[in-house]
C-alpha positions in Angstrom: 157.0 108.2 113.1 153.5 106.3 112.5 153.3 105.5 116.2 154.2 109.3 117.4 151.5 111.1 118.6 150.3 114.2 116.2 151.4 117.1 118.4 154.9 115.9 118.7 154.6 115.2 114.7 153.7 118.6 114.5 156.4 120.2 116.8 159.2 118.2 114.9 158.1 119.9 111.4 158.0 123.1 113.1 161.4 122.9 114.7 162.8 121.6 111.5 160.8 124.4 109.3 162.4 127.1 111.6 166.4 125.6 111.3 165.6 125.1 107.6 164.5 128.8 107.4 167.6 130.5 109.4 169.4 128.1 107.1 168.3 129.3 103.9 168.2 132.8 105.3 171.9 132.5 105.1 172.3 130.9 101.6 172.7 133.2 98.5 168.9 132.1 96.7 167.6 130.4 99.7 165.0 132.9 100.5 163.5 132.2 96.4 163.6 128.9 96.9 161.9 128.6 99.9 159.3 131.1 98.7 158.9 129.2 95.0 159.4 125.8 96.2 158.5 125.2 100.2 155.8 127.9 100.8 153.4 126.5 98.4 152.8 123.2 100.5 151.7 125.8 103.5 149.4 127.6 101.4 148.0 124.4 99.9 147.3 123.1 103.4 145.5 126.8 104.6 143.4 126.5 101.6 142.5 123.1 102.4 141.3 124.1 106.1 139.5 127.0 104.8 137.7 125.0 102.1 136.2 122.9 104.9 135.2 125.4 107.3 132.0 127.0 106.0 130.5 123.7 105.1 131.6 122.1 108.9 129.8 125.4 110.4 126.5 124.7 108.5 126.4 121.2 108.9 127.5 121.1 112.7 125.4 123.9 113.6 121.9 122.8 111.5 122.2 119.7 113.3 123.1 120.6 116.8 120.2 123.4 116.8 117.5 120.7 115.6 119.0 118.1 118.1 118.0 120.8 120.7 114.2 119.8 119.8 113.2 123.5 122.0 113.9 126.8 121.0 114.4 128.3 124.3 117.3 126.0 124.7 119.4 128.3 121.9 118.7 131.6 123.9 120.4 129.7 127.2 123.3 128.4 125.3 123.5 131.6 123.4 123.2 134.0 126.7 125.9 132.0 128.3 128.2 131.5 125.3 128.3 135.7 124.7 128.7 136.4 128.8 131.7 134.0 128.9 133.6 135.2 125.7 132.9 139.2 127.1 134.2 137.9 130.8 137.5 136.4 129.1 138.1 139.5 127.1 137.9 142.0 129.8 140.3 139.5 131.7 142.6 139.6 128.9 142.8 143.6 128.2 143.0 143.9 132.0 146.1 141.8 132.3 147.7 143.5 129.0 147.0 147.0 130.9 148.5 145.6 133.9 151.7 144.4 132.5 152.5 147.3 130.0 151.8 149.5 132.8 154.1 147.9 135.2 157.0 147.0 132.7 156.8 150.3 130.9 158.5 148.6 127.8 158.2 151.5 125.7 160.3 154.3 128.3 163.9 155.1 127.6 163.9 153.4 124.4 166.9 155.0 122.4 165.8 157.6 120.1 168.5 156.3 117.2 166.1 152.9 117.6 163.2 154.6 117.0 164.8 157.1 114.1 166.0 153.3 112.4 162.5 151.7 112.8 161.0 154.9 111.8 162.8 155.1 108.6 162.3 151.1 107.4 158.6 150.9 108.4 157.0 154.1 108.1 156.2 154.1 104.5 155.9 150.5 104.2 153.0 148.9 102.2 152.0 146.7 105.2 151.4 149.4 107.4 149.6 151.7 104.6 147.4 148.8 104.0 146.4 148.7 107.9 145.8 152.2 108.2 143.4 152.3 105.0 141.6 149.0 106.1 140.9 150.9 109.7 140.1 153.7 108.1 137.4 151.7 105.7 135.9 150.5 109.1 135.8 153.3 111.2 134.2 155.0 108.0 131.3 152.2 107.9 128.9 153.6 110.5 128.8 152.4 114.5 126.0 149.6 113.4 127.6 148.5 110.6 129.1 145.3 112.1 125.4 144.6 113.1 124.6 144.7 109.1 127.2 142.9 108.2 125.6 139.6 110.2 122.5 139.6 107.8 123.7 138.5 104.4 121.9 139.6 101.1 123.5 136.5 99.0 124.3 133.6 100.9 126.5 131.9 98.6 128.4 135.1 98.3 128.4 134.5 102.1 130.0 131.0 101.4 132.6 132.1 99.0 134.1 135.1 101.2 133.9 133.0 104.4 131.8 135.5 106.3 131.5 133.8 109.0 129.4 135.3 111.2 126.7 135.8 107.9 127.0 131.9 107.5 126.1 131.3 111.4 123.5 133.5 111.1 122.4 131.6 108.3 122.7 128.0 109.7 121.4 129.5 113.1 117.9 130.7 111.0 118.2 127.3 108.8 118.4 125.3 112.2 115.5 127.5 114.1 113.3 126.8 110.9 113.9 123.0 111.3 112.6 123.3 114.9 109.5 125.1 113.4 108.2 122.6 110.8 106.8 119.0 111.4 109.3 116.5 112.7 109.0 114.2 109.4 109.4 117.1 107.4 112.8 118.1 108.7 114.0 114.6 108.9 115.5 114.3 105.7 117.2 118.0 105.7 118.6 116.8 109.2 120.1 113.7 108.0 121.7 115.0 105.3 123.7 117.8 107.5 124.1 114.9 109.9 126.1 113.2 107.3 127.5 116.3 105.7 129.3 116.6 109.1 130.5 112.9 109.6 132.0 113.6 106.1 133.6 116.7 106.8 135.1 115.9 109.9 136.5 112.7 108.5 138.0 115.1 105.8 139.8 117.2 108.9 141.5 113.5 110.2 142.8 113.5 106.3 143.8 116.5 106.2 145.7 116.4 109.6 147.8 113.7 108.2 149.8 116.4 106.4 149.8 119.0 109.1 153.2 118.2 110.2 154.6 118.8 106.7 152.6 121.9 106.2 153.9 123.6 109.5 157.1 123.0 108.3 156.8 125.1 105.0 154.6 127.7 106.9 157.5 128.3 109.7 160.3 128.2 107.1 158.3 131.1 105.3 158.3 133.2 108.4 161.5 132.9 109.4 162.8 134.2 105.8 160.6 137.2 106.2 163.2 138.3 109.4 165.5 140.6 107.8 166.3 142.9 110.2 167.4 140.8 113.4 168.9 143.6 115.0 165.2 145.6 115.2 163.9 142.7 116.3 166.3 142.0 119.6 165.6 145.5 120.3 161.9 145.1 120.5 162.0 142.2 122.6 161.1 144.0 126.0 157.7 144.8 124.5 157.5 141.3 122.7 158.5 140.1 126.0 155.4 141.7 127.7 152.8 140.3 125.3 154.1 136.7 125.6 154.2 137.1 129.1 150.5 138.6 129.3 149.1 135.7 127.0 151.2 133.0 128.9 148.9 134.3 132.0 145.8 134.4 130.1 146.3 130.5 129.1 146.9 129.9 132.8 143.7 131.7 133.3 142.1 129.3 130.9 143.7 126.3 132.3 142.4 127.2 136.0 138.7 127.8 134.8 139.1 124.4 133.2 140.4 123.0 136.2 137.8 124.5 139.1 134.5 124.4 136.8 135.0 121.6 134.3 137.1 119.4 136.8 139.7 118.7 134.0 143.2 118.0 134.2 144.6 121.1 132.8 147.8 119.0 131.4 144.9 116.6 129.5 143.1 119.4 128.8 146.8 121.1 127.0 147.6 117.6 125.3 143.9 117.2 123.6 143.9 121.1 122.3 147.7 120.9 121.4 147.2 120.0 117.5 144.5 123.3 117.5 147.3 125.8 119.3 149.9 124.4 117.2 148.3 125.1 113.9 146.6 128.3 115.1 150.7 129.0 115.8 151.9 128.2 112.0 148.9 129.7 110.4 148.0 133.0 112.2 144.2 132.4 111.8 142.1 131.0 114.1 139.6 131.1 110.9 141.7 128.5 109.1 142.1 126.4 112.3 138.7 126.3 113.2 137.9 122.8 111.6 140.5 121.5 113.7 139.5 123.0 116.8 136.0 121.8 116.4 137.6 118.1 115.7 139.5 118.1 118.9 137.0 119.7 121.1 134.3 117.3 120.1 136.3 113.9 119.3 139.1 114.3 122.1 137.7 116.4 124.4 134.2 115.2 124.6 132.2 118.3 124.0 128.7 117.7 122.4 128.4 118.7 118.9 125.4 121.1 119.5 127.3 123.0 121.7 130.8 122.8 120.1 129.1 124.0 116.7 127.7 126.9 118.2 130.2 128.2 120.6 133.8 127.8 118.4 132.2 129.1 115.2 131.1 132.2 116.9 134.4 132.5 118.9 136.3 132.4 116.1 135.0 135.5 115.0 133.9 137.3 118.5 136.2 136.2 120.7 140.1 137.5 120.5 141.3 137.5 123.9 144.9 137.6 122.8 144.3 140.0 120.2 142.6 142.1 122.6 145.3 141.8 125.2 147.8 142.8 122.3 145.9 145.7 121.5 146.2 146.9 125.1 149.7 146.5 125.3 150.5 147.5 121.8 148.7 150.7 122.0 150.3 152.1 126.0 153.8 151.0 124.8 153.1 152.9 121.5 152.1 156.2 123.6 154.9 155.6 126.1 157.3 155.9 123.5 155.8 158.7 120.8 153.0 160.1 123.1 153.4 159.9 126.5 151.0 163.0 127.7 148.5 160.5 126.4 148.8 158.1 129.1 145.8 159.0 131.5 144.0 156.8 133.2 140.5 158.3 131.4 142.2 157.0 128.0 143.1 153.3 129.5 139.7 153.2 130.2 139.0 154.2 126.8 141.2 151.3 125.5 139.4 148.7 127.6 136.1 149.4 125.8 137.4 150.1 122.7 139.2 147.1 122.6 136.5 145.0 123.6 134.0 146.0 121.5 136.7 146.0 118.3 137.4 142.8 119.6 134.0 141.5 118.1 134.2 142.8 114.8 137.6 141.4 114.4 138.8 139.2 111.5 139.7 135.9 111.9 142.7 136.6 109.7 146.2 137.2 110.0 147.1 140.9 111.2 143.7 141.6 112.0 144.6 142.6 115.4 146.7 145.5 113.4 144.1 147.3 112.1 142.1 146.9 115.1 144.8 148.4 117.0 144.3 151.6 115.0 140.8 152.2 115.9 141.5 152.0 119.3 144.6 154.4 119.1 142.0 156.6 117.4 139.1 156.3 119.8 141.8 158.1 122.8 143.0 160.8 120.2 146.1 159.6 119.1 147.3 162.5 116.7 147.0 161.3 113.3 150.5 162.1 112.2 151.9 159.9 114.5 149.9 156.6 114.0 152.3 155.4 111.0 155.3 156.1 113.2 153.3 154.0 115.9 152.5 150.8 113.7 156.1 151.4 112.4 157.1 150.9 115.8 155.5 147.2 116.2 155.4 146.4 112.4 158.8 144.3 112.6 157.6 141.9 115.4 153.7 141.7 114.6 153.9 138.7 112.6 155.7 136.4 115.5 153.5 138.3 118.3 150.3 137.4 115.7 151.2 133.9 116.1 151.3 133.5 119.2 147.9 135.7 120.2 146.1 133.4 117.9 147.1 130.5 119.8 145.7 132.2 123.0 142.4 132.8 120.8 142.0 129.6 119.5 142.4 128.3 123.2 140.0 130.7 124.4 137.2 129.2 122.5 138.1 125.7 123.2 137.9 126.7 127.0 134.6 128.4 126.5 133.3 125.4 124.3 134.1 123.1 127.6 132.6 125.7 130.4 129.1 125.9 127.9 129.1 122.6 127.6 129.6 121.7 131.2 127.1 124.3 132.4 124.4 122.2 130.1 125.6 119.2 130.7 126.9 118.4 127.3 130.4 117.2 128.0 130.9 113.6 127.8 134.2 111.0 127.7 135.5 111.8 124.0 135.2 109.5 121.1 138.1 109.5 119.3 137.5 108.5 115.2 140.8 108.0 113.4 140.6 108.8 109.3 141.2 104.8 108.7 138.8 103.7 111.2 136.3 102.1 108.5 139.3 100.4 106.7 140.0 98.4 109.6 136.6 96.9 109.8 
């Protein structure tokens, strides 16, 4: 087992976790056993990844900006990053809308299936929670997303892992380090450089536990599937989402191949542990430390690029989520509001999904909250919203897992493209957790 590559260990853990979950589903008391004795190990793993996310962003971004030596380079990197993120998000939305309009998964759905789904999920606490969160976000005001970037208490931002606020603080500190004499800045720069090395070593150690953690996470996901019949009937819709996500992955690989001159298969192999963890955790924020480690050490992106591009991407780049929102919105309209399927409404979906992806939280099921905002933007009847969410609620978690993979892959791809454009893409230098023990 020790000789196996990490991604194979994680895949074995995932497969065994799925099998174990199905077995426990068929045993009396099996669900309780998984929830009480298996799932907590997955939670511990996610907590450890979240623990190091904020210090990693701080250390890598401050060190990266201070190494630039020129403030104008920050502007150049920022404009390239945001431009590419907006471009890939638009591509994702267009792919999603194209597929759902061609395949039309919502047309012809049996009425008894709609009624069964409505009865089961319309009053579900999860659906109500998503509606409440969407309402709160919609009522916050048009510039609230801008206000939320600027923290009033950075320690509160650290505690709540408010990524955009942490990024703003780190950039602010990094820029100020450039503006003071080098001899005054050097001690703090050295501190964050050392902190970055320590946190990256933490990633290596935490990843030793990854195969066992994904076993626990996948087993816990499987025991939550309590109505296989509804899942099967929604496979047509789910297939559209997964197909669109697959096309998006191929688009990323094309960009990496053409612009960065890297082998697509090599790129996938290097980033696969982060993709597998994204699938298991459904959180690009929790996966961020691993994504940064893979991109820096295994792909060769310079720290000053990955330290900026990846944290920003974990918050504002939600290609998989945007693609899903386009398909889900049209699917819901095909089923219960076909008169709303106009060309102008679909243009509004493109614009709203793009803006919503920027403010979407990097946590599980945030996409469904954003979906409510997208639907409301086209005048979707408020009384039908609970039914609309209920239609897709049963398959939201597995699709959330899939779209998080695309989100993380998109972040890694853009970091490679930006690094290549700035001549910051070099030969990988892999560091193992026990390197210093061997010396």
